[in-house]
PAZAPA-4460 file (N, C-alpha, C; in steps of 0.05 Angstrom, whole numbers, plus 32768, in hexadecimal, padded with zeros to 4 digits):
% residues 85
    n_x    n_y    n_z   ca_x   ca_y   ca_z    c_x    c_y    c_z   seq   type   mol
   8744   8A28   87BC   8737   8A24   87A3   8741   8A0A   8796     1      M     A
   872E   89FA   878C   8735   89E1   877F   8731   89E4   8761     2      N     A
   8744   89D9   8752   8741   89D8   8735   873B   89BB   872D     3      A     A
   8726   89B8   871C   871D   899D   8714   871F   899A   86F6     4      K     A
   8727   8982   86EE   8728   897B   86D1   871E   895E   86CF     5      V     A
   870C   895A   86BC   8703   893F   86B5   870A   8939   8698     6      N     A
   8718   8923   8694   871F   891B   8679   8712   8900   8674     7      V     A
   8704   88FD   865D   86F7   88E3   8658   86FE   88DB   863B     8      K     A
   8708   88C3   8639   870D   88B6   861F   86F6   88A3   861A     9      L     A
   86E7   88A7   8605   86CF   8897   8600   86D3   8886   85E7    10      S     A
   86C2   8871   85E5   86C1   8860   85CE   86DC   8852   85C8    11      N     A
   86E9   884A   85DD   8702   883B   85DA   86FB   881D   85D8    12      I     A
   870A   880F   85C8   8706   87F2   85C7   870A   87E6   85E4    13      E     A
   86FA   87D2   85EA   86FA   87C7   8606   8716   87C0   860F    14      D     A
   8725   87B1   85FF   873F   87A8   8608   8752   87C0   860B    15      K     A
   8750   87D4   85FA   8761   87EB   85FC   875A   87FC   8614    16      N     A
   8740   87FE   861B   8738   880E   8632   8743   8801   864B    17      A     A
   8741   87E7   864D   874C   87D9   8665   876B   87DB   8666    18      E     A
   8777   87DA   864F   8794   87DD   864D   879D   87F8   8656    19      L     A
   8790   880D   864D   8796   8829   8655   8792   882C   8673    20      L     A
   877C   8822   867D   8776   8824   869A   878B   8816   86AA    21      Y     A
   8793   87FF   86A2   87A7   87EF   86B0   87C3   87FB   86AE    22      G     A
   87C9   8809   8698   87E4   8813   8693   87E9   882D   86A2    23      A     A
   87D5   883C   86A9   87D8   8855   86B7   87DD   884F   86D5    24      I     A
   87F3   8858   86DF   87FA   8854   86FB   87F9   886E   8709    25      R     A
   87E9   886F   871D   87E7   8888   872E   87FF   8888   8741    26      Q     A
   880B   889F   8743   881F   88A3   8757   8812   88A7   8772    27      E     A
   8820   88A0   8787   8815   88A2   87A2   880B   88BF   87A8    28      E     A
   881A   88D2   879E   8813   88EE   87A4   87F9   88F6   8796    29      I     A
   87F1   88E8   8781   87D9   88EE   8772   87C0   88E0   877C    30      D     A
   87C3   88CD   878E   87AC   88BC   8797   8794   88CC   87A0    31      K     A
   8798   88E2   87AD   8782   88F2   87B7   8778   8907   87A3    32      D     A
   8787   890A   878D   8781   891F   877A   8775   8914   875F    33      L     A
   877B   88FB   8759   8773   88F0   873F   8762   88D7   8743    34      V     A
   874D   88D5   8733   873B   88BE   8733   873B   88B3   8716    35      T     A
   8740   8899   8714   873E   888C   86FA   8726   887A   86FA    36      L     A
   8716   887B   86E5   86FE   886A   86E4   86FC   885D   86C8    37      E     A
   86F5   8844   86C8   86F1   8835   86AF   86D4   882C   86AE    38      L     A
   86C5   8837   869B   86A8   8830   8698   86A3   882A   867A    39      E     A
   8698   8812   8675   8692   8809   865A   86AB   880E   8648    40      D     A
   86A9   881E   8634   86BF   8824   8622   86CB   883F   8627    41      N     A
   86CA   8849   8640   86D4   8864   8646   86E7   8863   865D    42      S     A
   86FB   8874   865C   870E   8878   8671   870C   8895   867A    43      L     A
   8707   8899   8694   8705   88B4   869F   871C   88B9   86B2    44      S     A
   8727   88D1   86B0   873C   88DA   86C3   8731   88F4   86CF    45      I     A
   872D   88F4   86E9   8723   890C   86F7   8739   8916   8709    46      K     A
   873F   8930   8706   8755   893C   8716   8749   8954   8725    47      I     A
   874F   8955   873F   8746   896B   8750   875E   8972   8762    48      C     A
   876A   8989   875D   8781   8991   876C   877D   89AD   8777    49      A     A
   878F   89B6   8788   878B   89D0   8796   8791   89E8   8785    50      C     A
   879D   89E5   876E   87A3   89FC   875D   87A2   89F4   873F    51      S     A
   879F   8A08   872E   879F   8A03   8711   87BA   89F8   8708    52      Y     A
   87CF   8A02   8714   87EA   89F9   870C   87EE   89DB   8713    53      T     A
   87E6   89D3   872A   87E9   89B7   8732   87D7   89A5   8721    54      K     A
   87BF   89AE   871C   87AC   899F   870B   87B7   899B   86EF    55      T     A
   87C2   89B1   86E4   87CD   89B0   86C9   87E5   899E   86C8    56      R     A
   87F6   899E   86DC   880E   898D   86DD   8806   896F   86DE    57      A     A
   87F2   8969   86EE   87E8   894E   86F0   87DB   8945   86D6    58      I     A
   87CB   8957   86CB   87BD   8951   86B1   87D2   894B   869B    59      L     A
   87E7   895C   869A   87FB   8958   8686   8809   893D   8688    60      N     A
   880E   8934   86A1   881C   891B   86A4   880A   8904   869B    61      S     A
   87F0   8905   86A1   87DD   88F0   8699   87DA   88F0   867B    62      Y     A
   87D8   8908   866F   87D6   8909   8651   87EF   88FD   8644    63      I     A
   8807   8903   864F   881F   88F7   8644   881F   88D9   8647    64      L     A
   8816   88CE   865E   8814   88B1   8661   8801   88A5   864D    65      W     A
   87E9   88B1   8649   87D6   88A7   8636   87E1   88A8   861A    66      L     A
   87EE   88BE   8613   87FA   88C1   85F8   880F   88AB   85F3    67      Y     A
   8820   88A6   8607   8835   8892   8604   8829   8876   8601    68      T     A
   8815   8870   8610   8808   8856   860E   87FA   8853   85F3    69      I     A
   87EC   8867   85EA   87DE   8866   85D1   87F2   8864   85B9    70      L     A
   8808   8872   85BB   881D   8870   85A6   8829   8854   85A6    71      Q     A
   882D   8848   85BD   8838   882D   85BE   8824   8819   85B1    72      S     A
   880A   881C   85B8   87F6   880B   85AC   87F6   880E   858D    73      L     A
   87F8   8826   8584   87F8   882B   8567   8811   881D   855A    74      E     A
   8828   881F   8566   8840   8812   855C   883C   87F4   855B    75      E     A
   8830   87E9   8570   882C   87CC   8570   881A   87C3   8559    76      V     A
   8804   87D3   8555   87F2   87CC   8540   87FF   87CF   8524    77      E     A
   8810   87E3   8521   881E   87E7   8507   8830   87CF   8501    78      K     A
   883B   87C3   8515   884D   87AD   8511   883F   8792   8512    79      N     A
   8824   8793   850F   8814   877A   850E   8819   8768   8526    80      D     A
   881B   8774   853D   881E   8764   8555   8804   8765   8565    81      R     A
   8801   8751   8576   87E9   8750   8586   87EB   8761   859F    82      E     A
   87D6   8770   85A6   87D6   877F   85BE   87CB   876E   85D5    83      I     A
   87DB   876B   85E9   87D2   875B   8600   87D6   876B   8619    84      T     A
   87C4   8769   862C   87C6   8778   8645   87DD   876E   8656    85      P     A
***
């Protein structure tokens, strides 16, 4: 049985969408399980693993990465600094 999850972040500013896409690094073990796609102003993360437990663990790690990146961007903006890729 395969468990599938699709996460899509929509309406992201162009530069932030590219920054998020570029900042997420897939681990070698995830290459066959996770697909990252950048389309227009949207970032999609598709996960398909052999169990719900594994899918949830992978999803949690990607959510944590996204949260960390978004928090960093927010701090940069608060300090009136320029966001560069």
